[in-house]
N, C-alpha and C positions, 0 to 999 in steps of 0.2 A: 590721246594716242604715248603722250611722253611717259608716263605709266608702264606701257607694255614695250618689252624688250626688242629691239631692233630684229633677231631672227623670227621673233612672232611675230610682227607684225607684216613682213614678208612671208611668211607662209601662210598666215589668213589672207592675204593679198592673192597668193596662189590658190589658194581654194575656191574665193571669189571669182577667180577668175576662170574657174574648173568648173563652178556650178553655172556661171552664166555660159559656156560653152555648153553644157549639157543642155541648158533650157532653149540656146537659141534655136534649134529646128524647130520646133514649135511657131516659131513667129514667123518664118521664111513664108513669104508670099505661095500659095500652092499646096500647103500643105494640108491633109486634111486633119486638124486638130481637132478632139471633139468637144470643146471648149464650154458647154453645158456640162457634161461629164465633168472636166478639171474644176469649173466654177465650182458645183455643186460639192465636190467633195475636198476642194480646198476652203470650204466654207465651212462646212462641217468640223474639220479639222483644226480652224482658227479658233471656234465657237468653244472646242473644249480648252482654250487658253485665255477665254476675255476674263478679266479681270471681276466681272460681274458673278461669275461661277461661285464665289465665296458667299452672295447673299443668300443665290439658288441653294447650292450644298447646303447652307446652313439651316434653311427652311425646314428640306427634304430630311436633314440627318439629327435637328435636334443643336447643332453646334454649328461650329467655323468649318470652312476649307480652307487651308491655305492657298493664296495665289502661287501657282508656278507650281503645283505637284505633279506636271511633266504633262507630254504630248499622248493624246489618244490613238495611240501607234496602231490599232484596227483599223481604225479610216485609210490611214497611210498608207500599209498595205493592202487594202483595196484598192486606194489608187496606183499602187504597184502594178498589179495584176491586172483593171481594169485599161489602164493606160500606157500609150509608150513611152517608152524614158524620159525626152523630154516634156511631156504631159505633167510625169508622177513628180518630176522635179519644180515644175511650176507649184504644184499642188502642196509638195511641202512649205514653200516661204512663206507664207501668211501666218502659217501660226507660229515659226520658230520668231516672225517679226516683233510679233504680238504679244509673244508669253512674257511673264517675271522672269527678272534674272536676281539675285539674290545679293550679286557685289557688282561694283562698278571697274571699269567703265563699262555702262549698261547698251549706249548704241554697239557698242566694238563686240560684245560677249553675242549682240541679239544679231548683227550680220552673219560672226562666227558659227552660230549655231543655224542660220538659214541656210549658207552655204555647207557644212558638213551635213545639213540632213536632206539639203537639195540634189547633192554626189552620191549619198548612199541610195537615196530613192530611185534614184537614175540608174544605178547599177541593181540593183534589183529588179527593176524595171526591165533591164535589158537580159538580166540571168534567169527571168521569169521566162522571158519569151525566145531564151534558145533552146529553154527547157519545153517550147509549146503551150505557153498558158494561154494565147488569146485562139486557140484551136481548142484549147479543151475544153476552156469556159464556153465555147458557142456550141460543143457538143454537150453529151452527158458528162460531167463534170467531176463526179467524182468515183472511184476513188484517184481516178486518176490524175487530179490537179492536184493532189498533194504533193508530185514531185515538182511542178513549179512554186509551189508555195516555200515549200523546204526550199529550193534552190535561192528563194529572193531572197527569205529569212538567213539562210546564211552569206549570201552576200552582201546586205545591210548589215548585218554584223562584222562582218570583216572590215568592211570600206569604214564603220564609225571605230572601230578598234586600230585602225592605223592610223585615222585622225587624231581620234584622241590621243594615243602616244606620241604622236608627234608635237602637238600644243602642252601637253603635259613637260616634252623635253625643250620645249624653245620657252614657252612661257612661264611655267613654272618652277623649271630650271630643274627637273627628275633627272637624274645618269639615267644615259640612255639605254644602258643593260637592262633598267627598271622600268621606265616608262612604259612599254608594253606588257608588262609583266601583270597577268591575271585579267587583262580586260576581256579577252574573247570568251575565255569561262562567265563570265562573269553578267556577258550580255547574250551569247546565243541561245540561253534557256527561255530567258524572257520573251527575245524577238522571236523565236516559234512557234512561241504562245500566243502571242499578238499576231501572227502570220495566218496560225489557223484561224484566227477570227476575223481576219483578214479575208481569208479564202471565204468563209461562209458569208459573209457582206456581198462579196464581190460574187459570189455565183448567185443569191437571191435578186442582185441587181441586174443580172442579165438573164434573172429567170420573166416568164409571163407577166408576174408579179411586179416586177419593176423596184425603181428603189424606195418606195415608199414600205415595201416589206422590209428592206433592208436595214431602212431607218428603225422601224420595230424593234429588228434584232438587236441594234447598237445599243439602243437605250438601255435595257437590262444590265448590257454588258457594261457602257461605260458606268450604270451605278456601281455593279461588281468593282469595278476597277479602281472607283475613289474610296469605294469604301476599304479596301484592301490599302491604298495609300495612305486612307488617315490610320490606321493602325498601324500602319510602318511607321507613321511619324510620329504616335502615342511611344511605341517603343524605343521610340529613339528619344522623347523627352522622357521617359524614364530612366534610362541610361545616366540622361545626362543630370537625373536626378542625384541619382547614385553617385555618381562623380563627385556633384558640389560636395557632398555631405562628406564624403572618402576623403579630400582634398581639406577642406577645411579640418578635419581628426590630423590629418598628417601634417597641418601645417602649427597645428599647436601642439600636435606631439612628435619633433622632427625624429626622435630615437624609434618610432615603429613606421616609419613611411615603407610600404610595400606589405606591412604583415596583414592588412585586411584583403588583401588580392589573395593573397596566399592561401589566408584562411578561407576564402571564398572559394578557391582552387581545390583547396582539401576536402571541403565539405562534401563538390560536384564528384569528388573521386570516391567518396564514401555513398553518397544517395546514388550513383551508379552502378555500383558493387549491391547495392540492397535491391536494385530491380525498379526504382521509381520510375516514373514517367517523366515527361520532358517539360511538360509545366512544373513541377516538386523540384527538377533539376533545378529550375530558375529562382527558384522559393528559395533555393536553401544556399545558390551563390550568392542571391541578394543579403541573405541574412549570414553567411559568412564575411563577404564583406563590407556588411553595417554592424558586427557584434558588439564593435567599440565607441558607435557613433554617441556615447555617453560621456564619452572622454569631453565632449566638449561642456558639460556642465560640472566639471572637475577644476580646480584652480590649476593655474600653470607652474607653479612653485610646486605644488603635488607632484602631480605629472611628470614635473624634470627632476622631481629629485634621487640624486645617485647615493643611494644608503639605505637602510634599514627606517621604517616609517614608524611613526609613534601611533598609540592606539584612537586618536583621534584622527589622525591622517590614514589610517588604512579603514575607520569606518567613511569614511570620504571616500575612499575610492571605492567602497564595496557598493555607496548609491548608484554607481554608474550604469548599471543596468536598467534601472529606471529610468535613471534620467534618459538612455536613450529609447526606452519606449515611450515615455511622452515626447520625444522629439519627433520621431515615427508614426505617432499615433496616428494623427491623420493621414498619414501615405494610404490607401485602397489599396493600390495593387500589390501592394510587399505584403499582402496575406498572413500565411503563417509562420513568415520571417520575423513579425512584431514577436510573435511569443520566444523565437530563439532570440534575440535581440535579449528579454525580459529574464529568460531562465536557463541560460548559458551557462550559470555557473555553477546551477544549482549539481549535487553530490546524488552518486544513487542511496547511499547509506543515509541522507537524508540533512547531512553536515555544510549543504551548500548554503549559497546567497541567492537573492535576495527573502525567499521565503520556505526557505528549509525543506522543499517538497523530495518526496522521495521513489523512487522506482519510477514504474510506469505513471506517478504522477507529473511526472519532468514530461511536456511536451518532446516528439517524436525529432523532431527539429533541432530543438536545443541541445539533445544527446551527441546527435552528430556534431556540432558545428564546437559541442564543448571537447570530444577529440580532437579537431581539427585544430581548434588554437591551441590546444596542448601541445601538440605534435609540433604544430611551427613554431611555439615559444619555444622548446625547448633545442629544435634545430636554428633557430636564429641566434646569433651572436649579443651581446649581452657587453654593457664597458666594464664589464668586472672577469668577463671570461669569453672564451672562444664557443660557435656552436657546439652542441653536442652531435655525435655521429646518428646518422639517423638509424642503426641499429638498437645503440642503445635508447634512444627517444622508441623505438618500438618495443624494447622490453620492457620501459619504465611503464608503459601504458599498459600493457600485458598484466605488469605486478598490481599497477591501480584498477584495473577493471573488474566490477560486480562493488568496488567499495566509492569508488571517483568515477568512473566511466562505465558505460555501457559495454558490455564484453560484446557485445553483437555489434556494434560501433565500432569498436576495435580493433575485432577479424576484418569485418570490410576493408578499414584501412588497408591493413595489414597486405591482404590481398592486391589489393590496388596497386601497392608501393613494389610487392614484388612484380607483378606485371607492366607497370608505368616509371618507376622511381621516381625519383623527386630531386629538382633542385634546388638547393638549400641556401638560405639566403645569407648575403652578408654585411646586413643595416645590424648598426650595433643598438641598441635600443637599454633602458635604465631596469634600476631594479624595478621601480614601482610597476611594469611591466608586466613581471613575473607575478605579483600579484592578481594585476588583472587579468593575464592569463588561467590561472589558479594551480599553475607549474608544479607538476611534480619534481622534487629536489633529487638528483643524482649524481654522484660522482662524474665531472665530465671526463670524457675518453677522445680517443683521437679521432679526430671529424672524418667524415664522409660524405660522399656527395650521395649515392646512390647504395641500395641496399647493400652489403658488403663490399662495395669497393672504396678502398683504403685511399686516406688523403693525409696530408701532412698532419704531424706529432704539435702537443706543445699545448695544450690546452690548458686553462686555469683551473683550478677547484671551483665550482658551483657555489654560491652562498645559499643561504637559505632564506629565502624573502616569502615565502609564497603565504598565503593564508593562512594560519595555524601552524606553521613551520618554524 
């Protein structure tokens, strides 16, 4: 307990006392608590949290399912609709105590989770009862049972949101004004979906077919929820991989910190304007973020050189697309992004590198990233000059359209900037980055943050360090 702040300890203790008060009526003599139903539902809910499911799901899906991927809430919502508040609170406790926790102190976190879930389940059961839940389930359940099921999901979300915000404020020291921000919006939708699955389970439980039919329904729902959870974990692993590579580049070339993320953002703006679907938008975002990952193969002394490059240094710099492609070759989820990393310095007139491709020979994703990369390079501050204004950068892109850049991509970026604007960077970068970005050379003008918006004067003239410049 020494690692937990005093206010958080008091807050957790109050939650535990409240949960105990909610569950106590079920234990009083003379109360007709349906213990068989409580035990069955509590056991099913706890089964979803057992560590052994890693091995079971691994055999089912050919991989591993990490422990602690989350409670199987349809069972809990079935308990909420089938049991009185005290019984629903008790049914929620075993799973919370058995579940995996990622950080210590594990015991305290489990106790907090048990109290939080028990309070939410009791409140949800009470809300369902106020809306006639037991009576509705005893008769023709649908569509009338949607009202108590919706009330239960709403009450569950409200209590969970209130308690989570409190623990963020007391244990994690999140400012009170921010502790509850976005929590309800993020939890209500999933809880409504789980509530509907719980309603289906409760209806079958009370039907002539009884609990076995409800179990048959729960099995595919359980498998589907775990497959979806595995998908989200894989997406998180993908994002972590991208972050690690970008951080490695930023550490090596401190002058371009933030450049990768902005190129990814500009690439998405162009792709969205071209009507690309969600999957390709993600590919373009990855491509933009990782377009310069090949810098990891370039000597640091060359990367950080602040001045004109020798012919030999220029040849080394121009190898970075191939280095980048080699680095990401084995990362399957990047898809087309690998082609963008390799070819984003090709030019429409065939004078680019590394292979001198021309026109439609250059992959579409690479043509998108080339425009995004050059645009951010021009609107970022160099060690020898301030950032160029957005309108000047746009005019230079238009001037080079058809020779260096794909005119279609340039037009798409212009339309996106007119609609959304652009937040320029304040990060200084070396002259080497102008080579890597293949930046067009134009005289610098007074800086602007959005198209047409004036900004402070005083930009220095630009040096011509681009490839062939």
